[in-house]
C-alpha positions in Angstrom: 33.0 12.1 -5.4 34.0 13.9 -2.8 33.4 17.1 -0.3 29.8 18.0 -1.2 27.9 20.2 0.9 24.9 20.6 0.6 23.4 24.8 -0.1 23.4 26.7 3.1 20.8 27.6 4.7 20.7 30.8 4.0 20.9 30.2 -0.2 17.8 27.7 0.7 16.1 30.9 1.3 15.6 32.1 -1.5 13.8 28.9 -3.0 10.1 29.3 -2.5 9.0 25.5 -1.6 10.7 24.3 2.0 13.8 21.7 1.5 12.8 18.0 1.4 15.7 16.4 -0.3 19.8 17.1 -0.8 20.6 20.1 -2.7 24.1 20.9 -4.1 26.2 24.1 -6.3 26.4 22.7 -9.4 30.2 24.2 -8.8 30.8 22.2 -7.0 29.3 18.4 -8.4 31.8 20.1 -11.2 34.6 20.6 -9.6 35.1 24.2 -10.8 34.8 23.4 -14.1 31.7 22.1 -15.7 31.2 19.2 -16.3 30.5 16.7 -14.3 29.1 12.4 -15.6 26.3 11.0 -12.3 25.7 7.5 -12.5 22.5 6.1 -12.1 21.2 2.5 -12.6 24.4 1.7 -14.3 24.4 5.0 -16.5 26.8 7.5 -17.3 24.9 11.3 -17.3 26.7 14.0 -18.5 25.9 16.9 -16.4 27.2 20.3 -17.9 27.4 24.2 -16.7 27.2 26.4 -20.6 28.7 29.3 -20.7 25.2 31.5 -20.5 24.6 29.3 -17.3 22.1 27.1 -18.2 22.8 22.7 -16.9 22.1 20.5 -19.8 21.7 16.6 -18.9 22.4 14.3 -21.5 22.9 10.2 -20.8 
């Protein structure tokens, strides 16, 4: 993946807990589309943004 940037401090202000790990906009992960693949331990997962604006992660 390239050019992924953590969300801004202003966006983080909306989150109740302090930042303890990287947080990304889903639209960046999908490069403006609706689906991205995520690799973990040799397994590929699919992250999808639904029409209702929800996220679904499947194996």
